[in-house]
All heavy atoms as an XYZ file, in Angstrom:
1054
protein
N      97.567    117.549     98.196
C      97.671    117.743     99.616
C      98.016    116.596    100.359
O      97.303    115.763    100.837
C      96.277    118.364    100.070
C      96.155    118.672    101.528
O      97.123    118.796    102.135
O      95.027    118.973    101.937
N      99.339    116.247    100.359
C      99.849    115.056    101.001
C      99.365    113.655    100.532
O      99.190    112.804    101.397
C      99.659    115.156    102.544
C     100.572    116.201    103.230
O     101.642    116.569    102.609
N     100.291    116.674    104.390
N      99.036    113.634     99.358
C      98.553    112.427     98.770
C      97.082    112.194     98.982
O      96.604    111.138     98.808
N      96.396    113.207     99.478
C      94.921    113.008     99.744
C      94.153    113.161     98.422
O      94.334    114.178     97.750
C      94.331    113.953    100.779
C      94.839    113.613    102.205
C      96.027    113.852    102.706
C      94.143    112.869    103.181
N      96.043    113.370    104.052
C      95.013    112.725    104.282
C      92.886    112.290    103.159
C      94.484    111.987    105.456
C      92.374    111.590    104.342
C      93.207    111.513    105.348
N      93.323    112.202     98.134
C      92.419    112.381     96.926
C      91.124    113.007     97.361
O      90.798    113.088     98.480
C      92.137    110.942     96.368
C      93.273    110.072     95.943
C      92.763    108.659     95.630
C      94.003    110.805     94.827
N      90.402    113.469     96.321
C      89.051    114.097     96.540
C      87.980    113.348     95.729
O      86.887    113.709     95.818
C      89.024    115.622     96.220
O      89.531    115.767     94.859
C      89.962    116.382     97.176
N      88.464    112.333     94.904
C      87.540    111.605     94.157
C      87.226    110.189     94.633
O      88.175    109.488     94.775
C      87.953    111.554     92.649
O      87.334    110.455     91.969
N      86.055    109.986     95.016
C      85.716    108.553     95.639
C      85.890    107.480     94.511
O      86.506    106.485     94.753
C      84.229    108.580     96.074
C      83.875    107.293     96.880
C      84.766    106.724     97.744
C      82.740    106.663     96.646
C      84.445    105.547     98.479
C      82.380    105.559     97.327
C      83.282    105.012     98.233
N      85.676    107.810     93.215
C      85.756    106.862     92.198
C      87.270    106.569     91.988
O      87.658    105.320     91.878
C      85.224    107.425     90.843
C      83.720    107.422     90.839
O      83.038    106.733     91.774
O      83.126    108.226     90.097
N      88.031    107.540     92.022
C      89.532    107.295     91.901
C      90.112    106.517     93.074
O      90.907    105.565     92.854
C      90.213    108.677     91.808
C      91.676    108.641     91.421
C      92.340    110.085     91.345
O      91.608    111.049     91.441
O      93.564    110.024     91.452
N      89.554    106.866     94.219
C      90.069    106.178     95.553
C      89.660    104.659     95.312
O      90.536    103.823     95.692
C      89.487    106.789     96.676
N      88.488    104.396     94.967
C      87.951    103.015     94.817
C      88.800    102.250     93.784
O      89.190    101.099     94.024
C      86.479    102.922     94.487
C      85.557    103.194     95.728
C      84.231    102.648     95.513
C      83.469    103.259     94.361
N      81.972    102.999     94.401
N      89.012    102.882     92.646
C      89.883    102.263     91.690
C      91.367    101.928     92.190
O      91.807    100.808     92.021
C      89.933    103.215     90.441
C      90.551    102.553     89.232
C      90.656    103.460     88.064
O      89.899    104.546     87.983
N      91.516    103.160     87.179
N      91.954    102.898     92.759
C      93.228    102.623     93.330
C      93.258    101.590     94.363
O      94.195    100.766     94.520
C      93.855    103.948     93.871
C      94.332    104.955     92.797
C      94.743    106.317     93.472
C      95.617    104.335     92.153
N      92.176    101.604     95.164
C      92.100    100.626     96.332
C      91.972     99.198     95.745
O      92.682     98.301     96.230
C      90.812    101.002     97.128
O      90.622     99.986     98.136
N      91.284     99.061     94.576
C      91.139     97.732     93.998
C      92.472     97.287     93.353
O      92.993     96.184     93.522
C      90.102     97.805     92.939
C      88.706     97.690     93.460
C      87.728     97.378     92.338
C      86.263     97.079     92.862
N      85.502     98.287     93.054
N      93.079     98.265     92.628
C      94.461     97.966     91.983
C      95.408     97.576     92.920
O      96.238     96.536     92.753
C      94.945     99.237     91.198
C      94.138     99.480     89.835
C      94.540    100.834     89.218
O      95.625    101.408     89.600
O      93.801    101.230     88.373
N      95.543     98.265     94.045
C      96.645     98.123     95.033
C      96.294     97.184     96.165
O      97.102     96.787     96.980
C      97.159     99.421     95.627
C      97.712    100.376     94.562
C      98.158    101.702     95.223
C      98.821    102.553     94.187
N      99.442    103.761     94.754
N      94.964     96.854     96.106
C      94.455     95.882     97.242
C      94.789     96.518     98.574
O      95.213     95.699     99.432
C      95.006     94.498     97.040
C      94.288     93.546     97.834
O      93.070     93.693     98.127
N      94.835     92.468     98.131
N      94.523     97.745     98.794
C      94.572     98.369    100.144
C      93.367     99.245    100.376
O      92.699     99.625     99.461
C      95.915     99.200    100.235
C      95.966    100.289     99.053
C      97.210     98.368    100.258
C      97.234    101.232     99.220
N      92.986     99.386    101.674
C      91.778    100.057    102.023
C      91.781    101.579    101.859
O      92.931    102.183    101.656
C      91.589     99.793    103.448
C      92.897     99.459    104.017
C      93.734     98.916    102.857
N      90.604    102.172    101.897
C      90.537    103.544    101.746
C      90.304    104.187    103.163
O      89.510    103.656    103.862
C      89.316    104.014    100.844
C      89.442    103.363     99.428
C      89.036    105.491    100.824
C      88.154    103.399     98.695
N      90.939    105.305    103.464
C      90.719    106.026    104.677
C      90.027    107.281    104.251
O      90.622    108.129    103.606
C      92.108    106.306    105.439
C      91.803    106.847    106.847
C      91.391    105.838    107.778
C      93.060    107.554    107.344
N      88.705    107.406    104.604
C      87.913    108.555    104.222
C      87.831    109.439    105.480
O      87.368    108.927    106.619
C      86.515    108.027    103.761
C      85.464    109.116    103.618
C      85.899    110.222    102.589
C      84.206    108.383    103.206
N      88.184    110.690    105.307
C      88.053    111.691    106.377
C      87.076    112.768    106.020
O      87.226    113.463    104.960
C      89.418    112.236    106.742
C      89.339    113.208    107.810
O      89.601    114.388    107.556
N      88.986    112.834    109.054
N      86.067    112.990    106.820
C      85.228    114.180    106.672
C      85.748    115.227    107.555
O      85.813    115.142    108.760
C      83.709    113.765    107.050
C      82.973    112.838    106.148
C      83.107    111.428    106.395
C      82.321    113.321    105.086
C      82.484    110.531    105.455
C      81.697    112.469    104.188
C      81.781    111.018    104.376
N      86.008    116.378    106.853
C      86.608    117.449    107.674
C      85.883    118.813    107.363
O      85.301    118.920    106.287
C      88.009    117.607    107.417
O      88.255    117.880    106.049
N      85.983    119.707    108.308
C      85.559    121.042    108.091
C      86.785    121.882    108.197
O      87.074    122.351    109.346
N      87.596    122.026    107.219
C      88.917    122.485    107.270
C      89.128    123.874    107.820
O      90.193    124.227    108.382
C      89.638    122.444    105.820
O      88.945    123.279    105.055
N      88.029    124.690    107.798
C      88.271    126.073    108.183
C      87.326    126.561    109.395
O      87.265    127.669    109.718
C      88.216    127.117    107.042
C      86.738    127.068    106.395
O      85.856    126.297    106.906
O      86.585    127.738    105.304
N      86.667    125.546    109.992
C      85.747    125.912    111.202
C      85.784    124.793    112.266
O      85.333    125.163    113.334
C      84.305    126.064    110.620
C      83.786    124.937    109.905
C      83.997    124.656    108.537
C      83.076    123.729    110.461
N      83.257    123.388    108.251
C      82.838    122.944    109.443
C      82.665    123.473    111.693
C      82.123    121.784    109.654
C      81.982    122.261    111.896
C      81.707    121.484    110.899
N      86.102    123.585    111.913
C      86.081    122.542    112.952
C      87.413    122.363    113.561
O      88.355    121.832    113.036
C      85.663    121.234    112.098
S      85.934    119.763    113.050
N      87.403    122.854    114.878
C      88.639    122.677    115.566
C      89.283    121.295    115.681
O      90.474    121.176    115.379
N      88.550    120.236    116.100
C      89.122    118.933    116.140
C      89.627    118.449    114.722
O      90.539    117.640    114.619
C      87.935    118.117    116.636
C      86.977    119.011    117.340
C      87.170    120.291    116.606
N      88.946    118.810    113.715
C      89.483    118.547    112.274
C      90.780    119.046    112.016
O      91.609    118.392    111.521
C      88.457    119.055    111.245
S      86.689    118.439    111.417
N      90.941    120.385    112.368
C      92.223    120.999    112.100
C      93.241    120.419    112.895
O      94.338    120.053    112.514
C      92.086    122.543    112.455
C      91.084    123.187    111.399
C      93.411    123.201    112.421
C      90.474    124.560    111.910
N      93.022    120.076    114.253
C      93.924    119.430    115.101
C      94.245    118.043    114.518
O      95.468    117.562    114.581
C      93.297    119.258    116.505
C      94.181    118.949    117.588
C      93.547    118.882    118.943
N      94.076    117.743    119.642
C      93.413    116.894    120.431
N      92.105    117.126    120.569
N      93.983    115.832    120.930
N      93.280    117.296    114.013
C      93.516    115.967    113.513
C      94.483    116.013    112.404
O      95.409    115.253    112.172
C      92.188    115.380    113.195
C      92.332    113.874    112.824
S      90.715    113.105    112.925
C      91.168    111.404    112.378
N      94.254    116.964    111.462
C      95.089    117.232    110.257
C      96.509    117.335    110.753
O      97.421    116.780    110.236
C      94.612    118.277    109.419
C      95.366    118.376    108.109
C      94.819    119.530    107.189
C      95.797    119.607    105.984
N      95.578    120.696    105.082
N      96.679    118.276    111.620
C      98.117    118.686    112.066
C      98.714    117.512    112.935
O      99.921    117.188    112.644
C      97.970    119.922    112.989
C      97.837    121.201    112.185
C      98.074    122.345    113.100
C      98.014    123.709    112.265
N      96.790    124.435    112.601
N      97.902    116.942    113.893
C      98.643    116.067    114.879
C      98.679    114.573    114.363
O      99.488    113.816    114.750
C      97.879    116.065    116.231
C      98.079    117.358    116.907
C      97.355    117.449    118.221
O      97.033    116.359    118.783
O      96.968    118.513    118.729
N      97.704    114.245    113.496
C      97.642    112.855    112.992
C      98.160    112.760    111.573
O      99.145    112.214    111.234
C      96.307    112.247    113.134
C      95.722    112.400    114.596
C      96.231    110.814    112.660
C      96.114    111.313    115.573
N      97.308    113.453    110.656
C      97.492    113.167    109.244
C      98.734    113.792    108.584
O      99.434    113.268    107.791
C      96.347    113.712    108.421
C      95.072    112.998    108.712
C      93.874    113.639    108.764
C      95.035    111.553    108.971
C      92.711    112.989    108.944
C      93.846    111.028    109.270
C      92.688    111.653    109.292
N      99.352    114.784    109.390
C     100.566    115.507    108.759
C     101.796    114.968    109.665
O     102.862    115.358    109.353
C     100.536    117.026    108.906
C      99.453    117.560    107.894
C      99.335    119.124    107.898
O      99.881    119.738    108.910
O      98.705    119.678    106.981
N     101.589    114.108    110.521
C     102.704    113.457    111.306
C     103.531    112.486    110.419
O     102.929    111.865    109.532
C     102.198    112.720    112.557
O     101.659    111.540    112.148
N     104.731    112.504    110.713
C     105.616    111.499    109.917
C     105.222    110.116    110.072
O     105.218    109.311    109.153
C     107.088    111.754    110.322
N     104.798    109.791    111.341
C     104.282    108.478    111.630
C     103.245    107.975    110.785
O     103.134    106.895    110.133
C     103.844    108.414    113.122
O     104.866    108.875    114.020
C     103.485    107.069    113.481
N     102.222    108.920    110.619
C     101.060    108.421    109.839
C     101.402    108.498    108.379
O     101.073    107.598    107.686
C      99.886    109.522    110.126
C      98.704    109.270    109.185
C      97.775    108.240    109.483
C      98.490    109.919    107.932
C      96.708    107.885    108.716
C      97.434    109.630    107.085
C      96.533    108.636    107.465
N     102.080    109.519    107.867
C     102.433    109.601    106.460
C     103.332    108.466    105.989
O     103.045    107.871    104.959
C     103.004    110.939    106.128
C     102.067    112.080    106.226
S     102.570    113.627    105.517
C     103.997    114.127    106.289
N     104.234    107.998    106.903
C     105.094    106.836    106.483
C     104.217    105.540    106.410
O     104.360    104.783    105.531
C     106.117    106.613    107.489
C     107.180    107.656    107.449
O     107.264    108.468    106.447
O     108.116    107.741    108.362
N     103.293    105.470    107.389
C     102.422    104.261    107.452
C     101.519    104.304    106.246
O     101.329    103.288    105.493
C     101.586    104.334    108.776
C     100.532    103.198    108.746
C     100.921    101.870    109.082
C      99.226    103.531    108.404
C      99.973    100.924    109.003
C      98.240    102.457    108.441
C      98.587    101.173    108.728
N     100.878    105.414    105.833
C      99.883    105.535    104.832
C     100.406    105.386    103.535
O      99.790    104.877    102.657
C      99.077    106.824    104.980
N     101.707    105.769    103.347
C     102.270    105.819    101.995
C     101.891    104.580    101.083
O     101.506    104.837     99.911
C     103.802    105.992    102.039
N     102.116    103.342    101.568
C     101.845    102.197    100.683
C     100.733    101.299    101.251
O     100.464    100.237    100.832
C     103.144    101.349    100.507
C     104.199    102.236     99.997
O     104.084    102.828     98.899
N     105.391    102.218    100.575
N     100.118    101.894    102.355
C      99.021    100.950    102.862
C      97.697    101.522    102.944
O      96.662    100.729    103.200
C      99.444    100.730    104.435
C     100.656     99.990    104.663
C     101.016     99.778    106.099
N     102.357     99.241    106.333
C     103.342    100.069    106.635
N     103.272    101.336    106.595
N     104.507     99.386    106.855
N      97.494    102.767    102.535
C      96.142    103.385    102.493
C      95.950    104.218    101.278
O      96.912    104.822    100.816
C      95.918    104.239    103.731
C      95.950    103.586    105.160
C      95.836    104.684    106.185
C      94.742    102.641    105.319
N      94.722    104.273    100.786
C      94.366    105.260     99.888
C      93.626    106.517    100.647
O      92.697    106.074    101.407
C      93.329    104.744     98.797
C      93.884    103.555     98.092
C      92.877    105.801     97.827
C      95.153    103.741     97.278
N      94.136    107.605    100.649
C      93.638    108.680    101.534
C      92.566    109.435    100.677
O      92.857    109.949     99.602
C      94.730    109.489    102.030
C      95.812    108.933    102.745
C      97.017    109.780    103.046
C      95.247    108.209    104.016
N      91.411    109.604    101.259
C      90.302    110.380    100.589
C      89.776    111.336    101.542
O      89.386    111.024    102.785
C      89.237    109.426    100.234
C      88.015    109.948     99.508
C      88.324    110.617     98.184
C      87.015    108.910     99.358
N      89.614    112.692    101.170
C      89.146    113.698    102.077
C      87.969    114.302    101.483
O      87.912    114.655    100.343
C      90.269    114.832    102.236
C      89.757    115.853    103.292
O      89.209    115.494    104.301
N      89.926    117.088    102.967
N      86.832    114.275    102.328
C      85.665    115.005    101.956
C      85.574    116.291    102.882
O      85.302    116.100    104.014
C      84.460    114.084    102.148
N      85.930    117.377    102.259
C      85.926    118.577    103.039
C      84.705    119.445    102.858
O      84.155    119.507    101.789
C      87.171    119.406    102.647
C      87.599    120.508    103.661
O      87.096    120.428    104.709
O      88.174    121.505    103.276
N      84.342    120.130    103.998
C      83.129    120.967    103.997
C      83.555    122.405    104.558
O      83.069    122.659    105.648
C      81.973    120.289    104.801
C      81.437    119.139    104.037
C      81.998    117.886    104.262
C      80.344    119.267    103.146
C      81.523    116.761    103.554
C      79.849    118.136    102.470
C      80.469    116.846    102.644
N      84.277    123.092    103.826
C      84.638    124.408    104.414
C      83.519    125.422    104.399
O      82.543    125.233    103.621
C      85.748    124.962    103.366
C      85.500    124.199    102.135
C      84.791    122.855    102.529
N      83.549    126.394    105.286
C      82.455    127.376    105.466
C      82.754    128.780    104.848
O      81.972    129.508    104.463
C      82.066    127.417    106.776
C      81.279    126.221    107.247
C      80.570    126.508    108.608
N      79.793    125.272    108.974
C      79.634    124.826    110.162
N      79.935    125.656    111.236
N      78.952    123.858    110.518
N      84.047    129.103    104.880
C      84.481    130.436    104.465
C      84.384    130.499    102.866
O      84.786    129.608    102.198
C      85.867    130.711    104.935
C      85.952    130.942    106.541
C      87.188    131.624    106.890
N      87.236    131.531    108.351
C      88.309    131.003    108.985
N      89.283    130.423    108.343
N      88.252    130.896    110.352
N      83.967    131.712    102.472
C      83.800    131.906    100.961
C      85.136    131.666    100.199
O      85.095    130.961     99.271
C      83.400    133.377    100.766
C      81.914    133.567    100.778
C      81.512    134.698     99.924
C      80.087    134.656     99.598
N      79.179    134.937    100.745
N      86.271    132.071    100.731
C      87.530    132.009    100.037
C      87.946    130.498     99.902
O      88.790    130.111     99.049
C      88.578    132.723    100.711
C      89.018    132.316    102.116
C      90.173    133.065    102.614
C      90.574    132.434    103.983
N      91.807    132.529    104.486
N      87.338    129.547    100.774
C      87.800    128.198    100.642
C      86.709    127.275    100.026
O      86.789    126.102    100.032
C      88.029    127.683    102.131
C      89.106    128.374    102.842
O      89.972    128.785    102.234
N      88.914    128.519    104.254
N      85.730    127.977     99.401
C      84.676    127.160     98.800
C      85.062    126.177     97.671
O      86.037    126.586     97.005
C      83.578    128.054     98.131
C      82.716    128.829     99.303
C      82.162    127.850    100.317
O      81.475    126.914    100.029
N      82.423    128.021    101.632
N      84.462    125.098     97.653
C      84.872    124.020     96.659
C      84.166    124.300     95.414
O      83.079    125.054     95.388
C      84.432    122.622     97.263
C      85.044    122.292     98.642
C      84.364    121.013     99.085
C      86.497    122.094     98.585
N      84.478    123.641     94.322
C      83.791    123.714     93.090
C      82.457    123.032     93.319
O      82.288    122.185     94.149
C      84.599    123.014     92.028
O      84.645    121.627     92.244
N      81.461    123.389     92.463
C      80.073    122.694     92.535
C      80.246    121.213     92.352
O      79.575    120.426     93.148
C      79.122    123.274     91.455
C      78.694    124.635     91.766
O      78.977    125.120     92.958
O      78.171    125.268     90.884
N      81.118    120.820     91.459
C      81.385    119.324     91.240
C      81.815    118.695     92.555
O      81.286    117.617     92.852
C      82.325    119.231     90.068
C      82.735    117.716     89.876
C      81.790    116.858     89.220
C      83.902    117.273     90.307
C      82.242    115.496     89.076
C      84.235    115.904     90.179
C      83.375    115.115     89.518
N      82.828    119.282     93.080
C      83.481    118.731     94.354
C      82.445    118.744     95.438
O      82.339    117.679     96.221
C      84.725    119.334     94.723
C      85.478    118.686     95.762
C      85.990    117.376     95.441
O      86.720    117.140     94.341
N      85.620    116.378     96.139
N      81.716    119.808     95.564
C      80.788    119.852     96.644
C      79.621    118.776     96.537
O      79.390    118.114     97.570
C      80.050    121.258     96.603
C      79.210    121.625     97.843
C      79.968    121.534     99.125
C      78.491    122.896     97.658
N      79.112    118.554     95.333
C      78.248    117.541     95.021
C      78.760    116.191     95.382
O      78.073    115.327     96.068
C      77.710    117.611     93.598
C      76.736    118.619     93.302
C      76.110    118.466     91.877
C      75.072    119.493     91.630
N      75.767    120.812     91.169
N      79.975    115.883     95.044
C      80.595    114.589     95.386
C      80.749    114.429     96.826
O      80.461    113.349     97.328
C      81.987    114.719     94.639
C      82.534    113.280     94.569
C      83.824    113.264     93.682
O      83.552    113.192     92.403
N      84.903    113.374     94.200
N      81.195    115.442     97.487
C      81.396    115.366     99.059
C      80.000    115.233     99.679
O      79.868    114.370    100.598
C      82.048    116.624     99.607
C      83.575    116.685     99.159
O      84.084    115.831     98.436
N      84.170    117.699     99.534
N      78.984    115.833     99.193
C      77.726    115.747     99.826
C      77.167    114.337     99.557
O      76.486    113.736    100.383
C      76.705    116.793     99.197
C      76.920    118.114     99.869
C      76.117    119.314     99.187
O      75.554    119.092     98.087
O      76.216    120.419     99.710
N      77.354    113.739     98.426
C      76.974    112.305     98.105
C      77.720    111.418     99.045
O      77.091    110.434     99.552
C      77.332    111.981     96.599
N      79.029    111.523     99.310
C      79.707    110.743    100.208
C      79.152    110.927    101.710
O      78.963    109.974    102.396
C      81.150    111.182    100.287
C      82.156    110.583     99.289
C      83.534    111.204     99.404
C      82.258    109.036     99.478
N      78.788    112.142    102.018
C      78.266    112.422    103.353
C      76.854    111.745    103.508
O      76.569    111.090    104.572
C      78.225    113.890    103.621
N      76.005    111.862    102.520
C      74.746    111.169    102.533
C      74.902    109.704    102.780
O      74.077    109.110    103.596
C      74.103    111.353    101.180
C      72.812    112.108    101.201
C      72.350    112.557     99.778
O      71.783    111.679     99.079
O      72.407    113.713     99.517
N      75.959    109.079    102.200
C      76.055    107.640    102.258
C      76.728    107.273    103.598
O      76.445    106.251    104.287
C      76.859    107.084    101.069
C      77.126    105.610    101.147
C      77.690    105.107     99.848
C      77.831    103.607     99.922
N      78.295    103.055     98.593
N      77.830    107.903    103.892
C      78.724    107.572    105.009
C      78.679    108.397    106.322
O      79.117    108.033    107.337
C      80.202    107.470    104.606
C      80.427    106.369    103.629
C      80.741    106.748    102.284
C      80.420    105.088    104.028
C      80.945    105.696    101.378
C      80.740    104.139    103.076
C      80.960    104.346    101.795
O      81.274    103.399    100.883
N      78.015    109.616    106.151
C      78.061    110.494    107.297
C      76.654    111.245    107.374
O      76.713    112.498    107.412
C      79.261    111.477    107.219
C      79.449    112.291    108.433
O      78.804    112.162    109.471
N      80.363    113.324    108.443
N      75.604    110.521    107.451
C      74.238    111.162    107.387
C      74.024    112.034    108.557
O      73.158    113.011    108.557
C      73.381    109.945    107.331
C      74.103    108.752    107.980
C      75.465    109.078    107.483
N      74.702    111.827    109.735
C      74.498    112.701    110.863
C      75.435    113.961    110.877
O      75.260    114.738    111.812
C      74.790    111.830    112.171
C      73.700    110.660    112.327
C      74.130    109.869    113.629
C      72.406    111.077    112.424
N      76.209    114.093    109.914
C      77.044    115.249    109.761
C      78.001    115.417    110.914
O      78.173    116.467    111.458
N      78.696    114.271    111.215
C      79.797    114.312    112.270
C      81.120    114.873    111.760
O      81.577    114.531    110.617
C      79.860    112.960    112.957
C      78.703    112.368    113.535
C      78.937    110.942    113.995
C      77.771    110.409    114.702
N      78.067    108.921    115.068
N      81.750    115.654    112.493
C      83.082    116.210    112.142
C      84.028    116.205    113.362
O      83.582    116.758    114.406
C      82.942    117.634    111.603
C      82.253    117.649    110.280
C      80.924    117.886    110.154
C      82.970    117.457    109.131
C      80.225    117.909    108.917
C      82.377    117.638    107.839
C      81.030    117.807    107.809
N      85.213    115.760    113.151
C      85.707    114.853    112.169
C      85.128    113.498    112.274
O      84.805    113.054    113.319
C      87.162    114.888    112.348
C      87.425    115.094    113.783
C      86.310    115.896    114.234
N      85.010    112.897    111.160
C      84.573    111.424    111.093
C      85.476    110.793    110.045
O      85.787    111.214    108.977
C      83.162    111.351    110.546
C      82.548    109.944    110.441
C      82.467    109.281    111.883
C      81.262    109.839    109.612
N      86.136    109.673    110.517
C      87.127    109.030    109.696
C      86.742    107.622    109.583
O      86.359    106.928    110.641
C      88.407    109.162    110.364
O      88.780    110.483    110.683
C      89.592    108.660    109.437
N      86.653    107.094    108.316
C      86.175    105.720    108.151
C      87.210    104.982    107.248
O      87.877    105.563    106.396
C      84.908    105.806    107.207
C      83.726    106.645    107.741
C      82.711    106.824    106.691
C      83.243    106.159    109.059
N      87.346    103.762    107.663
C      88.219    102.861    106.916
C      87.188    101.946    106.038
O      86.417    101.305    106.567
C      89.019    101.892    107.777
C      90.265    101.099    107.167
C      91.254    102.119    106.540
C      90.794    100.232    108.200
N      87.445    102.057    104.749
C      86.556    101.263    103.863
C      87.368    100.318    102.896
O      88.579    100.561    102.571
C      85.914    102.333    102.862
C      85.156    103.536    103.408
C      84.759    104.436    102.378
C      83.910    103.144    104.270
N      86.767     99.272    102.506
C      87.356     98.386    101.549
C      87.154     98.916    100.062
O      86.543     99.901     99.935
C      86.922     96.921    101.774
C      85.530     96.694    101.257
O      84.848     97.514    100.585
O      84.949     95.520    101.525
N      87.611     98.282     99.086
C      87.689     98.733     97.682
C      86.270     98.847     97.232
O      85.922     99.623     96.315
C      88.394     97.836     96.805
N      85.247     98.108     97.770
C      83.914     98.206     97.330
C      83.094     99.237     98.219
O      81.891     99.427     98.017
C      83.174     96.831     97.531
C      83.827     95.739     96.676
O      84.057     96.153     95.473
O      83.957     94.689     97.145
N      83.787     99.933     99.142
C      83.152    100.967     99.952
C      82.467    100.402    101.141
O      81.702    101.119    101.725
N      82.762     99.179    101.490
C      82.169     98.604    102.733
C      83.038     99.162    103.926
O      84.234     99.155    103.935
C      82.265     97.067    102.577
C      81.538     96.366    103.710
C      81.455     94.892    103.462
C      81.552     94.115    104.699
N      82.937     93.951    105.286
N      82.203     99.542    104.937
C      82.874    100.065    106.216
C      83.586     99.026    106.930
O      82.964     97.939    107.213
C      81.734    100.651    107.040
C      82.195    101.376    108.380
C      83.059    102.540    108.115
C      81.030    101.825    109.168
N      84.822     99.230    107.341
C      85.614     98.340    108.157
C      85.735     98.839    109.581
O      85.727     98.035    110.479
C      87.078     98.159    107.559
C      87.073     97.689    106.027
C      88.478     97.764    105.483
C      86.511     96.202    105.967
N      86.005    100.149    109.599
C      86.048    100.698    110.984
C      85.696    102.306    110.967
O      85.953    102.870    109.883
C      87.468    100.585    111.578
C      87.669    101.100    113.046
C      88.847    100.539    113.652
C      89.073    101.156    115.071
N      88.200    100.685    116.055
N      85.188    102.740    112.038
C      84.859    104.168    112.131
C      85.396    104.840    113.306
O      85.511    104.294    114.416
C      83.290    104.218    112.139
C      82.761    105.608    112.473
C      81.205    105.606    112.497
O      80.569    104.930    111.688
O      80.671    106.390    113.300
N      85.927    106.026    113.192
C      86.395    106.780    114.242
C      85.568    108.111    114.296
O      85.566    108.910    113.320
C      87.900    107.307    114.020
C      88.868    106.202    114.202
C      89.455    105.811    115.353
C      89.266    105.240    113.159
N      90.302    104.597    115.019
C      90.217    104.383    113.735
C      89.076    105.156    111.755
C      90.924    103.285    112.983
C      89.660    104.173    111.009
C      90.492    103.290    111.555
N      84.765    108.238    115.319
C      83.828    109.341    115.475
C      84.598    110.438    116.331
O      84.938    110.191    117.452
C      82.588    108.975    116.116
C      81.541    109.986    116.287
O      81.858    111.172    115.905
O      80.475    109.776    116.766
N      84.915    111.603    115.685
C      85.655    112.606    116.494
C      87.025    112.400    116.330
O      87.551    111.510    115.583
N      87.780    113.178    117.113
C      89.285    112.983    117.177
C      89.618    111.722    117.830
O      89.148    111.342    118.823
C      89.861    114.189    118.031
C      91.359    114.264    117.924
C      91.989    115.029    116.845
C      92.218    113.634    118.837
C      93.348    115.128    116.848
C      93.617    113.707    118.778
C      94.156    114.461    117.720
N      90.494    110.864    117.085
C      90.758    109.520    117.664
C      91.501    109.516    119.056
O      92.247    110.496    119.247
C      91.625    108.840    116.625
C      92.203    109.944    115.740
C      91.166    111.157    115.929
N      91.281    108.552    119.806
C      91.983    108.459    121.058
C      93.472    108.279    120.778
O      93.862    107.456    119.912
C      91.449    107.242    121.914
C      89.961    107.406    122.353
O      89.588    108.727    122.446
O      89.257    106.525    122.426
N      94.299    108.899    121.536
C      95.735    108.695    121.395
C      96.342    109.486    120.300
O      95.711    110.387    119.748
N      97.666    109.199    120.028
C      98.392    109.974    119.070
C      98.494    109.164    117.682
O      97.787    108.216    117.513
C      99.874    110.180    119.641
C     100.578    108.801    119.894
O     100.180    107.796    119.276
N     101.404    108.734    120.832
N      99.272    109.776    116.731
C      99.316    109.225    115.474
C      99.753    107.704    115.513
O      99.224    106.889    114.763
C     100.317    110.047    114.618
N     100.675    107.398    116.358
C     101.194    105.991    116.376
C     100.068    105.057    116.787
O      99.917    103.954    116.279
N      99.223    105.487    117.765
C      98.128    104.642    118.264
C      97.025    104.476    117.155
O      96.446    103.477    116.962
C      97.583    105.185    119.503
C      98.425    104.981    120.726
C      98.233    105.827    121.865
O      98.378    107.074    121.875
O      97.725    105.356    122.924
N      96.844    105.671    116.361
C      95.860    105.632    115.369
C      96.240    104.629    114.297
O      95.499    103.845    113.856
C      95.729    107.020    114.840
C      94.720    107.242    113.670
C      93.338    106.903    114.022
C      95.055    107.648    112.408
C      92.374    107.078    112.978
C      94.079    107.665    111.501
C      92.704    107.435    111.757
N      97.468    104.643    113.953
C      98.119    103.840    112.993
C      97.927    102.334    113.421
O      97.594    101.513    112.529
C      99.660    104.192    112.706
C     100.324    103.021    112.029
C      99.686    105.418    111.819
N      98.165    102.040    114.642
C      97.972    100.705    115.165
C      96.572    100.242    115.002
O      96.319     99.006    114.764
C      98.501    100.622    116.690
C     100.002    100.667    116.844
C     100.334    100.579    118.298
O      99.790    101.217    119.053
N     101.424     99.842    118.605
N      95.614    101.140    115.276
C      94.269    100.801    115.153
C      93.922    100.423    113.762
O      93.215     99.436    113.502
C      93.393    101.969    115.641
C      93.354    102.202    117.173
C      92.831    103.546    117.572
O      91.834    104.085    116.784
N      93.129    104.094    118.670
N      94.470    101.169    112.798
C      94.213    100.807    111.412
C      94.854     99.395    111.033
O      94.192     98.621    110.372
C      94.739    101.881    110.473
C      94.122    103.277    110.723
C      94.672    101.531    109.015
C      94.759    104.435    110.076
N      96.112     99.254    111.561
C      96.721     98.054    111.237
C      95.933     96.802    111.812
O      95.861     95.785    111.087
C      98.132     97.896    111.966
O      99.023     98.760    111.416
N      95.369     96.895    112.966
C      94.602     95.819    113.527
C      93.434     95.494    112.600
O      93.274     94.278    112.360
C      94.054     96.209    114.950
C      95.083     96.122    116.004
C      94.516     96.413    117.330
C      95.513     96.278    118.557
N      95.038     96.907    119.604
N      92.729     96.442    112.132
C      91.556     96.303    111.210
C      92.053     95.513    109.916
O      91.503     94.636    109.475
C      90.848     97.583    110.861
C      89.790     97.235    109.902
C      90.381     98.225    112.100
N      93.175     96.036    109.423
C      93.726     95.462    108.211
C      94.077     94.014    108.350
O      94.194     93.300    107.344
C      94.885     96.361    107.651
C      94.478     97.637    107.173
C      95.479     98.254    106.209
N      95.791     97.338    105.101
C      96.962     97.212    104.640
N      97.983     97.904    105.031
N      97.095     96.328    103.575
N      94.406     93.599    109.579
C      94.848     92.276    109.802
C      93.715     91.491    110.398
O      93.952     90.417    111.055
C      96.099     92.180    110.696
C      97.348     92.869    110.026
N      97.816     94.078    110.329
C      98.074     92.308    108.952
C      98.824     94.323    109.446
N      99.002     93.341    108.759
N      92.497     91.901    110.266
C      91.408     91.113    110.587
C      90.948     91.161    112.074
O      90.087     90.460    112.485
N      91.628     91.977    112.889
C      91.219     92.154    114.262
C      90.129     93.307    114.295
O      90.074     94.176    113.613
C      92.382     92.473    115.179
C      93.537     91.481    115.126
C      94.830     91.943    115.704
O      94.669     92.624    116.761
O      95.893     91.821    115.171
N      89.417     93.240    115.467
C      88.399     94.333    115.571
C      88.933     95.478    116.478
O      89.719     95.164    117.368
C      87.138     93.746    116.221
C      86.325     92.869    115.232
C      85.496     93.837    114.211
C      84.921     92.992    113.225
N      85.276     93.374    111.844
């Protein structure tokens, strides 16, 4: 799905190998309006995809509600473990920038301010050591 991983272990490994951060997105793909909007307006935009291609490891922890969209037990357990660690309050959408060790670099609670270009700039600033 546009280069999004679903395995945290795989994401951490790639992050270490390529020395680039992980962008972890918590979404409710079939019930959360802002999550769906974020996917369409930010994550599926050419601006974001071009930027992310060699600069981010994309990781999605999805929590669908409809039966037809249910995840495997394995994936659900993995997503719940990520949520326990990084999203204990159950916020959606919640997007986190993490380093290869899983340390939090920046958090976006809800739909980020601005468009895909501004979101990309915010990520760039963090990657270059600005707050």
